[in-house]
mmCIF file of the N, C-alpha and C atoms, coordinates in Angstrom:
data_MODEL
# 
_entry.id   MODEL 
# 
loop_
_atom_site.group_PDB 
_atom_site.id 
_atom_site.type_symbol 
_atom_site.label_atom_id 
_atom_site.label_alt_id 
_atom_site.label_comp_id 
_atom_site.label_asym_id 
_atom_site.label_entity_id 
_atom_site.label_seq_id 
_atom_site.pdbx_PDB_ins_code 
_atom_site.Cartn_x 
_atom_site.Cartn_y 
_atom_site.Cartn_z 
_atom_site.occupancy 
_atom_site.B_iso_or_equiv 
_atom_site.pdbx_formal_charge 
_atom_site.auth_seq_id 
_atom_site.auth_comp_id 
_atom_site.auth_asym_id 
_atom_site.auth_atom_id 
_atom_site.pdbx_PDB_model_num 
ATOM 1   N N  . MET A 1 1  ? 45.288 -6.311 35.661 1.00 0.00 ? 1  MET A N  1 
ATOM 2   C CA . MET A 1 1  ? 43.949 -6.619 35.542 1.00 0.00 ? 1  MET A CA 1 
ATOM 3   C C  . MET A 1 1  ? 43.643 -6.357 34.398 1.00 0.00 ? 1  MET A C  1 
ATOM 4   N N  . THR A 1 2  ? 42.980 -7.579 34.022 1.00 0.00 ? 2  THR A N  1 
ATOM 5   C CA . THR A 1 2  ? 42.049 -7.303 32.823 1.00 0.00 ? 2  THR A CA 1 
ATOM 6   C C  . THR A 1 2  ? 40.592 -6.941 32.387 1.00 0.00 ? 2  THR A C  1 
ATOM 7   N N  . LEU A 1 3  ? 40.182 -6.155 32.472 1.00 0.00 ? 3  LEU A N  1 
ATOM 8   C CA . LEU A 1 3  ? 38.523 -5.852 32.605 1.00 0.00 ? 3  LEU A CA 1 
ATOM 9   C C  . LEU A 1 3  ? 38.106 -5.760 31.622 1.00 0.00 ? 3  LEU A C  1 
ATOM 10  N N  . THR A 1 4  ? 36.637 -6.942 30.899 1.00 0.00 ? 4  THR A N  1 
ATOM 11  C CA . THR A 1 4  ? 36.580 -7.112 30.018 1.00 0.00 ? 4  THR A CA 1 
ATOM 12  C C  . THR A 1 4  ? 34.542 -6.427 29.701 1.00 0.00 ? 4  THR A C  1 
ATOM 13  N N  . SER A 1 5  ? 34.103 -5.486 29.228 1.00 0.00 ? 5  SER A N  1 
ATOM 14  C CA . SER A 1 5  ? 32.405 -5.789 29.678 1.00 0.00 ? 5  SER A CA 1 
ATOM 15  C C  . SER A 1 5  ? 31.774 -4.780 28.926 1.00 0.00 ? 5  SER A C  1 
ATOM 16  N N  . TRP A 1 6  ? 30.701 -5.012 28.691 1.00 0.00 ? 6  TRP A N  1 
ATOM 17  C CA . TRP A 1 6  ? 29.474 -4.518 26.848 1.00 0.00 ? 6  TRP A CA 1 
ATOM 18  C C  . TRP A 1 6  ? 28.683 -3.565 28.239 1.00 0.00 ? 6  TRP A C  1 
ATOM 19  N N  . TYR A 1 7  ? 29.078 -3.020 26.801 1.00 0.00 ? 7  TYR A N  1 
ATOM 20  C CA . TYR A 1 7  ? 27.628 -1.445 27.066 1.00 0.00 ? 7  TYR A CA 1 
ATOM 21  C C  . TYR A 1 7  ? 27.415 -1.374 25.609 1.00 0.00 ? 7  TYR A C  1 
ATOM 22  N N  . ASP A 1 8  ? 26.068 -1.219 25.732 1.00 0.00 ? 8  ASP A N  1 
ATOM 23  C CA . ASP A 1 8  ? 24.420 -0.852 24.853 1.00 0.00 ? 8  ASP A CA 1 
ATOM 24  C C  . ASP A 1 8  ? 24.597 0.411  23.956 1.00 0.00 ? 8  ASP A C  1 
ATOM 25  N N  . TYR A 1 9  ? 24.542 0.976  23.226 1.00 0.00 ? 9  TYR A N  1 
ATOM 26  C CA . TYR A 1 9  ? 24.491 2.559  22.631 1.00 0.00 ? 9  TYR A CA 1 
ATOM 27  C C  . TYR A 1 9  ? 23.545 2.048  21.832 1.00 0.00 ? 9  TYR A C  1 
ATOM 28  N N  . SER A 1 10 ? 22.979 3.668  21.282 1.00 0.00 ? 10 SER A N  1 
ATOM 29  C CA . SER A 1 10 ? 22.151 3.948  20.381 1.00 0.00 ? 10 SER A CA 1 
ATOM 30  C C  . SER A 1 10 ? 22.328 4.493  19.224 1.00 0.00 ? 10 SER A C  1 
ATOM 31  N N  . TYR A 1 11 ? 23.414 5.193  18.959 1.00 0.00 ? 11 TYR A N  1 
ATOM 32  C CA . TYR A 1 11 ? 23.893 6.047  18.272 1.00 0.00 ? 11 TYR A CA 1 
ATOM 33  C C  . TYR A 1 11 ? 24.747 6.208  17.182 1.00 0.00 ? 11 TYR A C  1 
ATOM 34  N N  . LEU A 1 12 ? 25.241 5.911  16.317 1.00 0.00 ? 12 LEU A N  1 
ATOM 35  C CA . LEU A 1 12 ? 26.534 6.047  15.936 1.00 0.00 ? 12 LEU A CA 1 
ATOM 36  C C  . LEU A 1 12 ? 26.869 7.381  14.881 1.00 0.00 ? 12 LEU A C  1 
ATOM 37  N N  . PRO A 1 13 ? 27.741 8.298  15.069 1.00 0.00 ? 13 PRO A N  1 
ATOM 38  C CA . PRO A 1 13 ? 27.344 9.372  14.606 1.00 0.00 ? 13 PRO A CA 1 
ATOM 39  C C  . PRO A 1 13 ? 28.117 9.868  12.442 1.00 0.00 ? 13 PRO A C  1 
ATOM 40  N N  . CYS A 1 14 ? 27.448 8.057  12.032 1.00 0.00 ? 14 CYS A N  1 
ATOM 41  C CA . CYS A 1 14 ? 27.969 8.419  10.845 1.00 0.00 ? 14 CYS A CA 1 
ATOM 42  C C  . CYS A 1 14 ? 27.139 8.946  10.100 1.00 0.00 ? 14 CYS A C  1 
ATOM 43  N N  . GLN A 1 15 ? 29.335 9.720  10.120 1.00 0.00 ? 15 GLN A N  1 
ATOM 44  C CA . GLN A 1 15 ? 29.700 10.971 8.947  1.00 0.00 ? 15 GLN A CA 1 
ATOM 45  C C  . GLN A 1 15 ? 29.821 10.707 7.619  1.00 0.00 ? 15 GLN A C  1 
ATOM 46  N N  . PHE A 1 16 ? 29.877 9.595  6.995  1.00 0.00 ? 16 PHE A N  1 
ATOM 47  C CA . PHE A 1 16 ? 30.221 8.844  5.969  1.00 0.00 ? 16 PHE A CA 1 
ATOM 48  C C  . PHE A 1 16 ? 29.155 8.367  4.720  1.00 0.00 ? 16 PHE A C  1 
ATOM 49  N N  . CYS A 1 17 ? 28.293 7.800  5.450  1.00 0.00 ? 17 CYS A N  1 
ATOM 50  C CA . CYS A 1 17 ? 27.518 7.133  4.423  1.00 0.00 ? 17 CYS A CA 1 
ATOM 51  C C  . CYS A 1 17 ? 26.016 8.500  4.926  1.00 0.00 ? 17 CYS A C  1 
ATOM 52  N N  . VAL A 1 18 ? 25.403 8.251  3.339  1.00 0.00 ? 18 VAL A N  1 
ATOM 53  C CA . VAL A 1 18 ? 24.373 8.894  3.242  1.00 0.00 ? 18 VAL A CA 1 
ATOM 54  C C  . VAL A 1 18 ? 22.647 8.796  4.373  1.00 0.00 ? 18 VAL A C  1 
ATOM 55  N N  . GLY A 1 19 ? 22.966 6.824  3.778  1.00 0.00 ? 19 GLY A N  1 
ATOM 56  C CA . GLY A 1 19 ? 21.779 6.707  4.575  1.00 0.00 ? 19 GLY A CA 1 
ATOM 57  C C  . GLY A 1 19 ? 21.830 6.460  5.853  1.00 0.00 ? 19 GLY A C  1 
ATOM 58  N N  . LYS A 1 20 ? 22.416 7.163  6.780  1.00 0.00 ? 20 LYS A N  1 
ATOM 59  C CA . LYS A 1 20 ? 23.048 6.880  8.700  1.00 0.00 ? 20 LYS A CA 1 
ATOM 60  C C  . LYS A 1 20 ? 22.789 5.232  7.989  1.00 0.00 ? 20 LYS A C  1 
ATOM 61  N N  . ASN A 1 21 ? 22.876 4.343  8.046  1.00 0.00 ? 21 ASN A N  1 
ATOM 62  C CA . ASN A 1 21 ? 22.517 2.891  8.080  1.00 0.00 ? 21 ASN A CA 1 
ATOM 63  C C  . ASN A 1 21 ? 23.699 2.514  9.709  1.00 0.00 ? 21 ASN A C  1 
ATOM 64  N N  . HIS A 1 22 ? 24.434 2.712  10.328 1.00 0.00 ? 22 HIS A N  1 
ATOM 65  C CA . HIS A 1 22 ? 25.306 2.205  11.164 1.00 0.00 ? 22 HIS A CA 1 
ATOM 66  C C  . HIS A 1 22 ? 25.762 1.281  10.347 1.00 0.00 ? 22 HIS A C  1 
ATOM 67  N N  . CYS A 1 23 ? 26.986 1.225  9.366  1.00 0.00 ? 23 CYS A N  1 
ATOM 68  C CA . CYS A 1 23 ? 28.190 0.418  9.232  1.00 0.00 ? 23 CYS A CA 1 
ATOM 69  C C  . CYS A 1 23 ? 29.049 -0.347 9.822  1.00 0.00 ? 23 CYS A C  1 
ATOM 70  N N  . ALA A 1 24 ? 29.914 -1.208 9.793  1.00 0.00 ? 24 ALA A N  1 
ATOM 71  C CA . ALA A 1 24 ? 30.309 -1.256 9.753  1.00 0.00 ? 24 ALA A CA 1 
ATOM 72  C C  . ALA A 1 24 ? 31.819 -0.902 9.937  1.00 0.00 ? 24 ALA A C  1 
ATOM 73  N N  . GLN A 1 25 ? 32.232 0.033  9.338  1.00 0.00 ? 25 GLN A N  1 
ATOM 74  C CA . GLN A 1 25 ? 32.702 1.755  8.718  1.00 0.00 ? 25 GLN A CA 1 
ATOM 75  C C  . GLN A 1 25 ? 33.050 2.622  9.843  1.00 0.00 ? 25 GLN A C  1 
ATOM 76  N N  . CYS A 1 26 ? 31.972 2.939  10.442 1.00 0.00 ? 26 CYS A N  1 
ATOM 77  C CA . CYS A 1 26 ? 31.637 3.916  11.161 1.00 0.00 ? 26 CYS A CA 1 
ATOM 78  C C  . CYS A 1 26 ? 31.918 3.421  12.931 1.00 0.00 ? 26 CYS A C  1 
ATOM 79  N N  . GLY A 1 27 ? 31.920 1.620  13.238 1.00 0.00 ? 27 GLY A N  1 
ATOM 80  C CA . GLY A 1 27 ? 32.436 1.116  13.858 1.00 0.00 ? 27 GLY A CA 1 
ATOM 81  C C  . GLY A 1 27 ? 33.705 0.697  14.017 1.00 0.00 ? 27 GLY A C  1 
ATOM 82  N N  . GLU A 1 28 ? 34.169 0.524  13.325 1.00 0.00 ? 28 GLU A N  1 
ATOM 83  C CA . GLU A 1 28 ? 35.460 -0.027 12.713 1.00 0.00 ? 28 GLU A CA 1 
ATOM 84  C C  . GLU A 1 28 ? 35.908 1.347  13.666 1.00 0.00 ? 28 GLU A C  1 
ATOM 85  N N  . GLU A 1 29 ? 35.994 2.438  13.073 1.00 0.00 ? 29 GLU A N  1 
ATOM 86  C CA . GLU A 1 29 ? 36.565 3.422  12.714 1.00 0.00 ? 29 GLU A CA 1 
ATOM 87  C C  . GLU A 1 29 ? 36.526 3.814  14.669 1.00 0.00 ? 29 GLU A C  1 
ATOM 88  N N  . ILE A 1 30 ? 35.748 4.074  14.845 1.00 0.00 ? 30 ILE A N  1 
ATOM 89  C CA . ILE A 1 30 ? 35.713 4.358  16.959 1.00 0.00 ? 30 ILE A CA 1 
ATOM 90  C C  . ILE A 1 30 ? 36.214 3.798  17.526 1.00 0.00 ? 30 ILE A C  1 
ATOM 91  N N  . CYS A 1 31 ? 36.445 1.761  16.744 1.00 0.00 ? 31 CYS A N  1 
ATOM 92  C CA . CYS A 1 31 ? 36.783 1.310  17.183 1.00 0.00 ? 31 CYS A CA 1 
ATOM 93  C C  . CYS A 1 31 ? 38.548 1.009  17.539 1.00 0.00 ? 31 CYS A C  1 
ATOM 94  N N  . GLN A 1 32 ? 39.244 2.156  16.221 1.00 0.00 ? 32 GLN A N  1 
ATOM 95  C CA . GLN A 1 32 ? 40.389 2.287  16.229 1.00 0.00 ? 32 GLN A CA 1 
ATOM 96  C C  . GLN A 1 32 ? 40.930 3.311  16.783 1.00 0.00 ? 32 GLN A C  1 
ATOM 97  N N  . SER A 1 33 ? 40.396 4.579  16.845 1.00 0.00 ? 33 SER A N  1 
ATOM 98  C CA . SER A 1 33 ? 40.284 5.504  17.854 1.00 0.00 ? 33 SER A CA 1 
ATOM 99  C C  . SER A 1 33 ? 40.317 5.086  19.064 1.00 0.00 ? 33 SER A C  1 
ATOM 100 N N  . LEU A 1 34 ? 39.623 4.338  20.147 1.00 0.00 ? 34 LEU A N  1 
ATOM 101 C CA . LEU A 1 34 ? 39.690 3.900  21.124 1.00 0.00 ? 34 LEU A CA 1 
ATOM 102 C C  . LEU A 1 34 ? 40.752 2.627  21.500 1.00 0.00 ? 34 LEU A C  1 
ATOM 103 N N  . ARG A 1 35 ? 41.441 2.240  20.280 1.00 0.00 ? 35 ARG A N  1 
ATOM 104 C CA . ARG A 1 35 ? 42.258 1.357  21.314 1.00 0.00 ? 35 ARG A CA 1 
ATOM 105 C C  . ARG A 1 35 ? 43.422 2.007  21.205 1.00 0.00 ? 35 ARG A C  1 
ATOM 106 N N  . ALA A 1 36 ? 43.706 3.245  19.962 1.00 0.00 ? 36 ALA A N  1 
ATOM 107 C CA . ALA A 1 36 ? 44.911 3.583  20.475 1.00 0.00 ? 36 ALA A CA 1 
ATOM 108 C C  . ALA A 1 36 ? 45.097 4.434  22.153 1.00 0.00 ? 36 ALA A C  1 
ATOM 109 N N  . LEU A 1 37 ? 43.831 4.542  22.516 1.00 0.00 ? 37 LEU A N  1 
ATOM 110 C CA . LEU A 1 37 ? 44.013 4.964  23.786 1.00 0.00 ? 37 LEU A CA 1 
ATOM 111 C C  . LEU A 1 37 ? 44.747 3.798  24.624 1.00 0.00 ? 37 LEU A C  1 
ATOM 112 N N  . GLU A 1 38 ? 45.984 4.683  25.547 1.00 0.00 ? 38 GLU A N  1 
ATOM 113 C CA . GLU A 1 38 ? 46.569 4.060  26.866 1.00 0.00 ? 38 GLU A CA 1 
ATOM 114 C C  . GLU A 1 38 ? 45.738 2.493  27.469 1.00 0.00 ? 38 GLU A C  1 
ATOM 115 N N  . GLY A 1 39 ? 45.335 1.405  27.632 1.00 0.00 ? 39 GLY A N  1 
ATOM 116 C CA . GLY A 1 39 ? 45.581 0.820  27.815 1.00 0.00 ? 39 GLY A CA 1 
ATOM 117 C C  . GLY A 1 39 ? 44.086 0.398  28.431 1.00 0.00 ? 39 GLY A C  1 
ATOM 118 N N  . VAL A 1 40 ? 44.054 0.582  27.434 1.00 0.00 ? 40 VAL A N  1 
ATOM 119 C CA . VAL A 1 40 ? 42.748 -0.135 26.442 1.00 0.00 ? 40 VAL A CA 1 
ATOM 120 C C  . VAL A 1 40 ? 43.786 -1.547 25.912 1.00 0.00 ? 40 VAL A C  1 
ATOM 121 N N  . ALA A 1 41 ? 42.852 -2.816 25.479 1.00 0.00 ? 41 ALA A N  1 
ATOM 122 C CA . ALA A 1 41 ? 43.795 -4.014 25.146 1.00 0.00 ? 41 ALA A CA 1 
ATOM 123 C C  . ALA A 1 41 ? 42.712 -4.584 23.833 1.00 0.00 ? 41 ALA A C  1 
ATOM 124 N N  . ASP A 1 42 ? 41.550 -4.018 23.793 1.00 0.00 ? 42 ASP A N  1 
ATOM 125 C CA . ASP A 1 42 ? 40.710 -4.814 23.056 1.00 0.00 ? 42 ASP A CA 1 
ATOM 126 C C  . ASP A 1 42 ? 39.508 -3.714 22.652 1.00 0.00 ? 42 ASP A C  1 
ATOM 127 N N  . VAL A 1 43 ? 38.489 -3.403 21.183 1.00 0.00 ? 43 VAL A N  1 
ATOM 128 C CA . VAL A 1 43 ? 37.154 -3.209 21.707 1.00 0.00 ? 43 VAL A CA 1 
ATOM 129 C C  . VAL A 1 43 ? 36.851 -3.653 19.991 1.00 0.00 ? 43 VAL A C  1 
ATOM 130 N N  . GLU A 1 44 ? 35.506 -4.359 20.443 1.00 0.00 ? 44 GLU A N  1 
ATOM 131 C CA . GLU A 1 44 ? 34.822 -4.151 19.555 1.00 0.00 ? 44 GLU A CA 1 
ATOM 132 C C  . GLU A 1 44 ? 33.629 -3.913 19.393 1.00 0.00 ? 44 GLU A C  1 
ATOM 133 N N  . MET A 1 45 ? 32.786 -3.882 17.967 1.00 0.00 ? 45 MET A N  1 
ATOM 134 C CA . MET A 1 45 ? 31.256 -2.872 18.136 1.00 0.00 ? 45 MET A CA 1 
ATOM 135 C C  . MET A 1 45 ? 30.561 -4.354 17.545 1.00 0.00 ? 45 MET A C  1 
ATOM 136 N N  . ASP A 1 46 ? 29.588 -4.942 17.338 1.00 0.00 ? 46 ASP A N  1 
ATOM 137 C CA . ASP A 1 46 ? 28.718 -5.547 17.003 1.00 0.00 ? 46 ASP A CA 1 
ATOM 138 C C  . ASP A 1 46 ? 27.362 -4.185 16.726 1.00 0.00 ? 46 ASP A C  1 
ATOM 139 N N  . VAL A 1 47 ? 27.872 -3.757 15.667 1.00 0.00 ? 47 VAL A N  1 
ATOM 140 C CA . VAL A 1 47 ? 26.834 -2.559 15.016 1.00 0.00 ? 47 VAL A CA 1 
ATOM 141 C C  . VAL A 1 47 ? 25.518 -2.642 15.039 1.00 0.00 ? 47 VAL A C  1 
ATOM 142 N N  . PRO A 1 48 ? 24.944 -4.146 14.033 1.00 0.00 ? 48 PRO A N  1 
ATOM 143 C CA . PRO A 1 48 ? 23.530 -4.465 14.335 1.00 0.00 ? 48 PRO A CA 1 
ATOM 144 C C  . PRO A 1 48 ? 23.172 -4.846 15.661 1.00 0.00 ? 48 PRO A C  1 
ATOM 145 N N  . ALA A 1 49 ? 23.083 -4.894 16.407 1.00 0.00 ? 49 ALA A N  1 
ATOM 146 C CA . ALA A 1 49 ? 22.823 -5.064 18.154 1.00 0.00 ? 49 ALA A CA 1 
ATOM 147 C C  . ALA A 1 49 ? 23.572 -3.820 18.923 1.00 0.00 ? 49 ALA A C  1 
ATOM 148 N N  . ARG A 1 50 ? 24.469 -2.957 18.668 1.00 0.00 ? 50 ARG A N  1 
ATOM 149 C CA . ARG A 1 50 ? 24.391 -1.828 19.267 1.00 0.00 ? 50 ARG A CA 1 
ATOM 150 C C  . ARG A 1 50 ? 24.558 -2.088 20.705 1.00 0.00 ? 50 ARG A C  1 
ATOM 151 N N  . ARG A 1 51 ? 26.231 -2.656 20.189 1.00 0.00 ? 51 ARG A N  1 
ATOM 152 C CA . ARG A 1 51 ? 26.973 -3.280 21.885 1.00 0.00 ? 51 ARG A CA 1 
ATOM 153 C C  . ARG A 1 51 ? 27.899 -3.285 21.923 1.00 0.00 ? 51 ARG A C  1 
ATOM 154 N N  . LEU A 1 52 ? 28.827 -2.395 22.317 1.00 0.00 ? 52 LEU A N  1 
ATOM 155 C CA . LEU A 1 52 ? 30.287 -2.170 22.624 1.00 0.00 ? 52 LEU A CA 1 
ATOM 156 C C  . LEU A 1 52 ? 30.795 -2.629 23.440 1.00 0.00 ? 52 LEU A C  1 
ATOM 157 N N  . ARG A 1 53 ? 31.725 -3.703 23.573 1.00 0.00 ? 53 ARG A N  1 
ATOM 158 C CA . ARG A 1 53 ? 32.264 -4.748 24.077 1.00 0.00 ? 53 ARG A CA 1 
ATOM 159 C C  . ARG A 1 53 ? 34.270 -4.099 24.349 1.00 0.00 ? 53 ARG A C  1 
ATOM 160 N N  . LEU A 1 54 ? 34.562 -3.455 26.000 1.00 0.00 ? 54 LEU A N  1 
ATOM 161 C CA . LEU A 1 54 ? 35.592 -2.619 25.293 1.00 0.00 ? 54 LEU A CA 1 
ATOM 162 C C  . LEU A 1 54 ? 36.471 -3.869 27.248 1.00 0.00 ? 54 LEU A C  1 
ATOM 163 N N  . THR A 1 55 ? 37.943 -3.942 25.977 1.00 0.00 ? 55 THR A N  1 
ATOM 164 C CA . THR A 1 55 ? 39.134 -4.930 27.223 1.00 0.00 ? 55 THR A CA 1 
ATOM 165 C C  . THR A 1 55 ? 39.961 -3.938 27.528 1.00 0.00 ? 55 THR A C  1 
ATOM 166 N N  . LEU A 1 56 ? 40.087 -3.248 28.646 1.00 0.00 ? 56 LEU A N  1 
ATOM 167 C CA . LEU A 1 56 ? 40.807 -2.810 29.684 1.00 0.00 ? 56 LEU A CA 1 
ATOM 168 C C  . LEU A 1 56 ? 41.604 -3.450 30.020 1.00 0.00 ? 56 LEU A C  1 
ATOM 169 N N  . ASN A 1 57 ? 43.205 -3.070 29.960 1.00 0.00 ? 57 ASN A N  1 
ATOM 170 C CA . ASN A 1 57 ? 44.172 -3.647 30.770 1.00 0.00 ? 57 ASN A CA 1 
ATOM 171 C C  . ASN A 1 57 ? 44.853 -2.253 31.201 1.00 0.00 ? 57 ASN A C  1 
ATOM 172 N N  . GLY A 1 58 ? 44.172 -1.721 32.617 1.00 0.00 ? 58 GLY A N  1 
ATOM 173 C CA . GLY A 1 58 ? 45.107 -0.715 33.552 1.00 0.00 ? 58 GLY A CA 1 
ATOM 174 C C  . GLY A 1 58 ? 44.524 1.083  32.814 1.00 0.00 ? 58 GLY A C  1 
ATOM 175 N N  . ALA A 1 59 ? 43.123 0.990  31.767 1.00 0.00 ? 59 ALA A N  1 
ATOM 176 C CA . ALA A 1 59 ? 42.522 2.058  31.675 1.00 0.00 ? 59 ALA A CA 1 
ATOM 177 C C  . ALA A 1 59 ? 41.384 1.766  32.674 1.00 0.00 ? 59 ALA A C  1 
ATOM 178 N N  . GLU A 1 60 ? 41.434 3.198  32.410 1.00 0.00 ? 60 GLU A N  1 
ATOM 179 C CA . GLU A 1 60 ? 39.798 3.834  33.553 1.00 0.00 ? 60 GLU A CA 1 
ATOM 180 C C  . GLU A 1 60 ? 38.602 3.213  33.023 1.00 0.00 ? 60 GLU A C  1 
ATOM 181 N N  . PRO A 1 61 ? 37.361 2.601  33.109 1.00 0.00 ? 61 PRO A N  1 
ATOM 182 C CA . PRO A 1 61 ? 35.990 2.420  31.905 1.00 0.00 ? 61 PRO A CA 1 
ATOM 183 C C  . PRO A 1 61 ? 36.406 3.498  31.665 1.00 0.00 ? 61 PRO A C  1 
ATOM 184 N N  . ASP A 1 62 ? 35.195 4.243  33.426 1.00 0.00 ? 62 ASP A N  1 
ATOM 185 C CA . ASP A 1 62 ? 35.355 5.711  32.766 1.00 0.00 ? 62 ASP A CA 1 
ATOM 186 C C  . ASP A 1 62 ? 35.959 6.827  31.622 1.00 0.00 ? 62 ASP A C  1 
ATOM 187 N N  . ASP A 1 63 ? 37.081 6.600  31.708 1.00 0.00 ? 63 ASP A N  1 
ATOM 188 C CA . ASP A 1 63 ? 37.827 7.734  30.704 1.00 0.00 ? 63 ASP A CA 1 
ATOM 189 C C  . ASP A 1 63 ? 37.879 6.980  29.269 1.00 0.00 ? 63 ASP A C  1 
ATOM 190 N N  . VAL A 1 64 ? 37.462 5.990  29.136 1.00 0.00 ? 64 VAL A N  1 
ATOM 191 C CA . VAL A 1 64 ? 36.926 5.391  27.859 1.00 0.00 ? 64 VAL A CA 1 
ATOM 192 C C  . VAL A 1 64 ? 35.596 5.527  27.553 1.00 0.00 ? 64 VAL A C  1 
ATOM 193 N N  . ILE A 1 65 ? 35.206 5.153  28.445 1.00 0.00 ? 65 ILE A N  1 
ATOM 194 C CA . ILE A 1 65 ? 33.861 5.930  27.765 1.00 0.00 ? 65 ILE A CA 1 
ATOM 195 C C  . ILE A 1 65 ? 33.273 7.196  27.807 1.00 0.00 ? 65 ILE A C  1 
ATOM 196 N N  . ASP A 1 66 ? 34.029 7.956  28.236 1.00 0.00 ? 66 ASP A N  1 
ATOM 197 C CA . ASP A 1 66 ? 34.619 9.340  28.015 1.00 0.00 ? 66 ASP A CA 1 
ATOM 198 C C  . ASP A 1 66 ? 34.774 9.527  26.729 1.00 0.00 ? 66 ASP A C  1 
ATOM 199 N N  . ARG A 1 67 ? 35.691 8.960  26.280 1.00 0.00 ? 67 ARG A N  1 
ATOM 200 C CA . ARG A 1 67 ? 35.619 9.041  24.514 1.00 0.00 ? 67 ARG A CA 1 
ATOM 201 C C  . ARG A 1 67 ? 34.938 8.688  23.930 1.00 0.00 ? 67 ARG A C  1 
ATOM 202 N N  . ALA A 1 68 ? 34.515 7.814  23.787 1.00 0.00 ? 68 ALA A N  1 
ATOM 203 C CA . ALA A 1 68 ? 33.379 6.678  23.427 1.00 0.00 ? 68 ALA A CA 1 
ATOM 204 C C  . ALA A 1 68 ? 32.805 8.129  23.091 1.00 0.00 ? 68 ALA A C  1 
ATOM 205 N N  . ASP A 1 69 ? 31.890 8.642  24.012 1.00 0.00 ? 69 ASP A N  1 
ATOM 206 C CA . ASP A 1 69 ? 30.902 9.547  24.042 1.00 0.00 ? 69 ASP A CA 1 
ATOM 207 C C  . ASP A 1 69 ? 31.257 10.550 23.564 1.00 0.00 ? 69 ASP A C  1 
ATOM 208 N N  . ALA A 1 70 ? 32.823 11.095 23.418 1.00 0.00 ? 70 ALA A N  1 
ATOM 209 C CA . ALA A 1 70 ? 33.509 12.200 22.714 1.00 0.00 ? 70 ALA A CA 1 
ATOM 210 C C  . ALA A 1 70 ? 33.010 11.925 20.775 1.00 0.00 ? 70 ALA A C  1 
ATOM 211 N N  . LEU A 1 71 ? 32.857 11.085 20.835 1.00 0.00 ? 71 LEU A N  1 
ATOM 212 C CA . LEU A 1 71 ? 32.915 10.423 19.577 1.00 0.00 ? 71 LEU A CA 1 
ATOM 213 C C  . LEU A 1 71 ? 31.723 9.661  18.812 1.00 0.00 ? 71 LEU A C  1 
ATOM 214 N N  . GLY A 1 72 ? 30.997 10.654 19.748 1.00 0.00 ? 72 GLY A N  1 
ATOM 215 C CA . GLY A 1 72 ? 29.507 10.575 19.435 1.00 0.00 ? 72 GLY A CA 1 
ATOM 216 C C  . GLY A 1 72 ? 28.809 8.404  19.814 1.00 0.00 ? 72 GLY A C  1 
ATOM 217 N N  . VAL A 1 73 ? 29.323 8.459  20.363 1.00 0.00 ? 73 VAL A N  1 
ATOM 218 C CA . VAL A 1 73 ? 28.730 7.185  20.219 1.00 0.00 ? 73 VAL A CA 1 
ATOM 219 C C  . VAL A 1 73 ? 27.448 7.004  21.291 1.00 0.00 ? 73 VAL A C  1 
ATOM 220 N N  . PHE A 1 74 ? 27.108 7.542  21.933 1.00 0.00 ? 74 PHE A N  1 
ATOM 221 C CA . PHE A 1 74 ? 26.615 7.573  23.296 1.00 0.00 ? 74 PHE A CA 1 
ATOM 222 C C  . PHE A 1 74 ? 25.622 8.765  23.390 1.00 0.00 ? 74 PHE A C  1 
ATOM 223 N N  . LEU A 1 75 ? 25.494 9.823  21.889 1.00 0.00 ? 75 LEU A N  1 
ATOM 224 C CA . LEU A 1 75 ? 24.825 11.257 21.764 1.00 0.00 ? 75 LEU A CA 1 
ATOM 225 C C  . LEU A 1 75 ? 23.443 10.636 22.269 1.00 0.00 ? 75 LEU A C  1 
# 
């Protein structure tokens, strides 16, 4: 069963940009890390709107959110 959900977030780690302007590069790096998890079908981050879309195919939503939190998304 595939499950798609949107999550709001208020923070990105932005380790590479001096301006801390939450660029698309930060979002793409997080998406790549989350896509690598088993059971994650797709990930999209709308950085300007601060929204994260997860499409899961077998993964537990809480496990993926925990991973995103570990990456600094929900700090």
